[in-house]
N, C-alpha and C positions, 0 to 999 in steps of 0.2 A: 149629516144625516146618513144612516146606514143604508146602503143600496141593496142589501141582501145578497150580494155577490161576494164569494170568498176570493180574496186576492192572494195569489201565490207569490211569495217573494223568494228570490234566490239568495241564499246566504253568501255573505262576502267571502271571497276565496281566502283561504289561510295563506300566510306567507310561505314561500317555497322554503323547504328545509335545506339547510346548507349541505353541499355535497360531502359525502363520506370521504375520509382520507385515511390512508394506512397509518396505523399507530406504530410506525417503525422508528428506530433511533436515528438521530441526526449524526452526521459525520463527526468523528472525534476532533475536538478542538485542542490541538497539541500544545498551544501556548496558553491554555488555561492553567493557572498556577497550581491548582489542585491535581489536574491530570499529570502535569510535569512532575510534581512531587511524588505522586503515587506510582507513576511509571518508573521513576528513578529508584524508589525503594524496592519495587518488585524486581527490577533488573539486577540490583545489587544482591538481593536475596537469592535469586535464581542462579547467579554466577557463583556466589560464595558457597552456598550449600549444595548446589547441583554438582559442583566438582567433587565434593566429598561423598555424595550419595547419588551415584549415577543410576537413574531409574531404568536405563536400558539393560543393565546387568540383571536386575530382578525380573524383568519381562522375558529375557532370554531363558531364565530358569523356569519360569511359569509356562512358556511355550517352546519346548526344546525342539520340536519337529521342524524340519526345513522342507516345507511343501509349497511350491508355487501354486497360485490360483490359476487353473488351466482354462483359458478361453480360446485355445487352439481347436477345441472340439465343441460341439453343441451339446444340448441336454441328452441327446440319444447316443453320444459318443462318436458322432460322425465329424470328420475334419471340417472346420469352417472354411468357406471359400473367401469370405471377407469379414471385416469387423470395423465398426466406427467407434471412436472413443474421443473424449474431450479432456483438455487440461486447463484448469482455472487456478490461479494463484493470487494471494493477497486479497482476500475477500473478508466478509464479516465486518464492514465498517458502516457507512451511512446507508439508509434504506434505499434511496434513489439509485445509487450506483450499484450496490450489491444486488438489489432486486432486478434492475435492468439487465445485468449480466445473467443472472439466474433464469430470468424469463426467456432470454434469447437462447441460452444453452438448452433449455427444456423444450423448445418447440420441436414437434416430431420431424419437421423438415424446415430447412432454411435455404432460401435462394439468395445467393450472394453474387455481387458484381465486383470485378477488380477494376483497377485504374484504366484499363483498356476498354472497358465496357463488356467484356466477356462474362457470361453468366454461368454459374455452377450451382447444381442442386446438391445439397448436403443433408445428411440425416443425423438426428440426435445420437450421441454416443451410447452404446450399451454399457460402456465402462466410463466412469467419471473419476478423474484424478484431481485432488486438491493439492496444489504444489507448495504449500507452506504459508504460515501466518493466516490461519483460518478464522481468526478473530482479532479485534482491536478494542481497546488498547492493551488488554491483558486477558489471559485465559482464566475463565471461571465458568461454572455450569450456567449461571445466569447470562453471562455475556454471549456464550455460544448459542444459547437458546434464542436470545432476542436479536442478535446481530447476524447469525448464520442460519440456524435451523429454520426459524420462522419465515424469513424471506424466501428461502429455497422451497420450503413446503408450500407456501402460497403460490409460487411460480410454477410448481410442478402439478398443481391441481388440474385434473382433466387432460393431462398431456400423455397419458399412457404409463406403462410400468416405470417405476423409479430405477435409475441405473445402479450398477454395482459400483460401490465407492471405495476408493483407496486414498490415503492422505499422507503427506509428508509434513512433519512438524517444522515450524519456523521458530525464530527466537521469541515471538510473542506467545506461541503455544507452550514454550518452556517456562514462562514466567511463574507458573504454579508448580514447577517441577514435573510437568507433563501429566499431572493427575487427571485433569479434565479431558485432555486429548485422548488419553488411553481409555477413559470411561466412555467417551463418545464414539470413537472410531475403532477400538481394538478389543471390544468385549462382545462381539456378535449382536450388538443392538441395531435397531433400524430407525435412526433419527430421520424424520421427514420421509420415511418410507425407503430410504436408501438401504441397500443390502451390503453390509460390511463383511469383510473376510479376514483382514490382517489381524495378527495377534501381537505384533511388535510395532514399534514406531518406524520400521522399515518393512519393505514388502517386495515380492516378486510376482509378476504376472506373465504367464506363457501365452503368447499371441500366435495367430495363424502364420504359416509360411516361414517359420524360423525366426520370428521377431520376438524379443523379450522386452518387458517394461519393468524396470527396477527403480525402487524408491529408497533413498538413503536417509540417514539421520546423523548429521555431523554438527549438531548445534553446540555441544559443550566444548568451547574453545576449538571448534573445527575438528573434533576428535572422532576418529573411526575406531570404535571400541573393539576389543578382541572378539566377543561373541558375534558382532556384526561382520567382522572379517571372516570368521568361520562359516557364518550363514551364507555369504556370497561365494565362498570357496566351494561349499557343497553344491550350490546352484550351478557353478561353472562346470561341474562334473556332468550335469544333466544337459549341457548345451553341446550342439554339434559344432564342428570347426567353422562352418559357413554361417552359423546363426549370427544375428545382429542385435544390438542392444540400444534401447532408448533409456537414458538414465535421468531420473528426476532428482533434483537437488533443491535445497532450501535457499542457497545463495549462489550467485554467479562468480565462481572463483576467478574466472578469466578477466573480469572487469573490476573487481573490488579493489585491487591494488592501484587502479587508476582514479577511482572516485572517492576512496576513503583515505584517511591520513596515512602517511608512510609508516610501514611497520605494523599496522593493525591487521591482525588475523592473516599473517603472511603464509601460513603453511597449509591452508585449505587446498590450494592448487597442488601441493605436494601429495596430499592425500588422494586426490583424483588420479594422479599419475600412478601412485601405488596401487589404487583400486584397479586401474586398467591393466597394468603390467604384471603385478604380483598376485592379484586375486582373481580377476576375470580372465586374464591371459589373452585379451584382445582389445582392440580399439572400440570405443563407443561411437556409434553412428550419429546419434542425436543426443545432445544435452538439453534438458528443459529445466527452467528455473523461474522463480519470481524474485521476491525480496526488493528488487528495484522496480518501481511501479510504472513501468512503461513497456513498450515493445521495442526490442532491439535484437537484430539477428546478425551473427557472424557465420562465415562459412569458409571452407578452404577448397582447393582444387580437387580434392578427393570426393567432394560432395558431403563431407561431414558438417553438421550444423550445431551451432551453439546459440540457443534462443532464450531470451529473457521475455517472458509474457506475464508480467506482474500487474495486470489490469483487471483483477476480479472484483474490485469494489473500493479499494483504499485510495487515498489521495494520489494525485499524479506526481511523479518525480521528473526532474528536468532531463532533457536529452542533449542539451548543449554542453554537457560536461561528460568526460574530459574534453577540453577545447580542441586538443589535438591528440587523438588516440595513438598510443604507442603500438608497435607491431606485436601481435599476439604470437605465441609459439605455434609451430606446425603450419604456418601460412594462413591462419585465420584472419580474415579482414571483414570490416563492417559492411553490411549489404543493405540494411533498411532500419530507419528510425521512425517511431510513431509516438507523438508528433515529431515533425522535423525540427532541426536545431533552431531555425529562424523563428518558428512559432513558439518554441520553448523559451527563447530569449524574450520574446514579446510578453509572454505570460508572466515572466518574472517581474515586470513593471507593476503588476498588481500589488506588489508589496508597499507601494506608496499609499495604498488604502488598507494598511495593516490593521488599523483599529476596527474597521468594519468587519474584518474576518475574525478578529480576536478581541471582542469587547471586554472580556474578563481580564485580559492582560492590562487593559487601560485602568481597570480598578486597582490592580496591583501597583502600577506606576503612579497613579494618583495618590495612593496612600504613602508611597515612598517619598514623593515630593513634599507631601504634607508633613511627614515626620522630619524631613530635613529643614523645612521652614519653621516648624514648631520649636526645634532645638536651636534654631538660628535667630530667634527673635532679638532684634536690636532696637535700642532707643533711637529712633530716627526723627523724633519730634524737634530736636534742637537745631538741626541743619536746615538749609533752604535749597541748596543746589542739588541737582540730580546726581552729579558726579560724587558729591560728598556722601549722599545717602547710599549710593552703590558701594563706595569704598567702605562705608561703615558696616554694611551687610557682609561684605567679603571678609573684613578684618575680624568681625565677631565669629564668623564661621571657622576661621583659622585657629582660634584659641579655644573653641568649645569642644570638650572631649567627646561628647555625644555625636556632634557633627563629624569630627575627624574619624571616629570609629565607623560610623555608618558609611562615610565616603570611602574609607579604605575597603570595607566589605563590598561595596558596590563596584569599585574598580577591580578588585580581585575576582569578583563574580564575572565581570565582563572579560577579563583575561582568561578565566576558565572556560567561558563560552566560546572564545575565539577558536576557529577551526585550525587544527594542527597542520592543515595544508598550507597555511601561511608560513610555516617553517619558523625560522628564528624571529621573524617579524611578528609572530603571534603576540608577544608581550607588548609590542608597540601598538598593534591594532587594538588589543583589549584595553590598553591604557587610554588611547584616544577615544574609544567608544565610551568608556566609563566617565572620562572627563567631559564628554559632550553632554551626558545626562546631568552631571553636577552643574555645568554651566547653565543648562536649561532650567534646572530647579532654582538656581540663583536668580535668573531673570524673571521666572514665574513669580517667585516670592517678592522680588522688588516691584514688579509690575502690579501685582495684586495690592501691595501696600500703597503704591502711588495712586492707584485708581480709587481705592476705598478712602484714602486720606483726603482726596479731593471732593468726595461726596458726603462723608460723615465725619463727626468730631474725632480727632486722633485719640487713640487709646480707649475709645468707648467700646462697650460690649458689641453693639451692632457692627461696628467697623471690624472688630476682630473675627466675628462670626462670618461676615461676608467675605473677609479676606481669606479665611480658611476654605470657604466654598470655592472661591476663585483659584486658589492654589491647587486644590484637588482637581478642579476642572482643567486647569492648565496641564497638570501631570497626566490626567486621563487622555488628553488630546495629544500632547507633545511627546510623551514617553513612547507610546506605540509607533508614532510617526518616525522618531529617530531609529527605533529598532527596524522598522520596515526599510528605511533608507540604508541602514547598515547592511541588511541582508541583500538588498538590490545591488549595492556597490560590490559587496563581497562576491556574489555569484557571477554577475555579468562582467565585472571587472577583473576578478582574480580566480574564478572557478572554485571558490570556497563556499562552504555552507550550503551545499546542494540539498541536503535533507531538510535543514531548517527553513531555507528560503521557499521551499514548496510545500512543506507540511503546514506552514503558516497560512497558505492559501486555501487548503482543503478543496482542491479542484475535483469535482466528481466526474468530469468528462474524460474523453480520450481513453475509455475503457477497452479492454481486449481480452481475448482468450484464444486458445489454439484448438482447432478441430482436426482430428486425424482419421485417416482411413487406410487400412490395408486391403488392397483390392484383390481380385481373384488371381492375378498374376504375381502376387507377392510384393508389389510396389507399395511404398509408404507415401501417402499424400499428406501434406501439411497445409492446412487452411488457416492463416492468421486472420481472425475476425476482429474488427474494430467497431466501436460505438463512439462516434465523434461527439455527440451531445446526448446525454441520457435524459429521459423525461423528468420533469419536476412535479408534474401533476398526474393523478391517477383516478380512475373510477372503477367501481366494482364490475367484475365480469358478470355478464347477464345469464350465462348458462353454466352448467357443471362441466361442460367441455372446454371452457375457457379458464385461464388462470384466475386466481382470486381477484387480482387487480390488473387492469389493462391501461395502457398509456392514454392520457388525455391532455397532451401537450403538443401543439402544432409546431413548436420549434425543435422538438426532438428529431434526431436523424436516424434513419434505418441502419441496421447492421450492414457492413460491407467488408470486402476483403482489403486488408491493409496492403497487400501485394499479391501478385498471382501465386497460385499454389506452388509449393516446393515439392518436387517429386524425387524420391530416392529409389534406386533400382532394387529389385527383389533380393532378399537375403539369400535365397537359394537359386542358383542360375536357372534361367528358362530361355527358350528360344526367342529370337527377335519377334517372330510372328506371334508367339504366345504371349509375349510381353505387352502386346497391344499398342505397339508404337505407331500403327496406322490408324488407331482409334481416334475419333474426333475429340474425345475427352482428355486426351493426353496433353499435358500442360508444358512439356519441355523435357530436356535431358535430366539425368540424375543430378548432375552438378548444376548449381544455380547460375 
């Protein structure tokens, strides 16, 4: 019966919409077979044709003037009292790591604590330097846009004016002959709002109080081309005797000989000596570089610094190689590693889970094991004992031309993969690695046959199909596991395969960059900033004053100083009192 009273019902609540997530790219999977193949082809093309058609020569003709960008004065022409600037290298990889660094760099202010608990207030740099390898795995307009420009543009939203940008090309920037790099950074464009100034792949910036920031391009076989030599010779004429230099490089010449195979790119260090002695006519006070994806600082008793800060977004490189560093020229010794060697060694054990980090590699080994089994099919129905069946499989493989050819190619491939740091033992190491995969494929084939033969009629279609599935599954699981074990033993046991053993892990954490300040007294402050764990989850910024995405991950760690600030004395002498030695912000003597 109707009561005549309208009943108001509340509609059922709609299910909550899933949280929005950035549509950024994931970190490059370096052991994806397609990535490996494509990167190898690109590298070969860049090396082969780049040596014959050096892009730097054409750019020097197109931009003949040698005019440094002058940040020693402000817009009104008045001398600057101080300047903040940032150095970020090896960026443009996965969204989480690249964006986390970009967002940290882009904050107007950043409060940092060092290991002693001392707090420092820092400001975003007016100048931003990209120190090499601005994109991975290869340079192209699309990759730059998706992996570099888009994350930085989102991070800088609402954070004030975009900085003035300068960039050093790394080997990955050279993979397309430097075409995309020049288009993005050297033609007066404003990607992500950055203000670009350089017209060549190298640059010069005049800083306050007699400091200079120089960026080089030595990527073609570590070559310092003649126009580049002339460029820096002209700049040297504009420098005063007491002026000091911060030199940005794409590779750490002082460490490469110890972490790369003997004899590889040996004359990069000679080029640096030539640049200092014959071109600039003075010693460099600070060397800055990336290429190796961690933080490592060397210094000598003069207070000169050699700093690797390659933590802008790419995978982490190990710090426990070389296991025992050889003495560097001019008294440079290691002062700080991030992460430390013990942590780096522990991280290498993650290679036991190689398949989880590189699932597509498992597909490749699954297919390889299946091919070996398919060409190795033997009539095992006649025998009864396990030993007889196993010997029959082995003997069939030894006389099958297809199996022999594929086995030889596999072994040769593993020999080619073996790190040259093994020395003469490289052939033995590669042979053992290849034979391990052959033995694994043999046992997978035999095991699959034995199992399916116990369940299904021998020789039936269902048995053969199920056997093929099991062989593929065995190769999918066992092949990557053997590769991970090989990399673990190679790196932790012999100091070899440093690049492969950590590129396989695609670790997004332990990121870093360098914040710098020239203060009113002409001293250079170096703040090494670290991000122990980058966020994995994000949510949209609520206001236009926030970055487009903000962290939504309780496990992420805040930025902190990797070590207390390094302070270098003024380029131009000032009195002790003027130098502010009694100021509470002073962090220590010029020498570390």
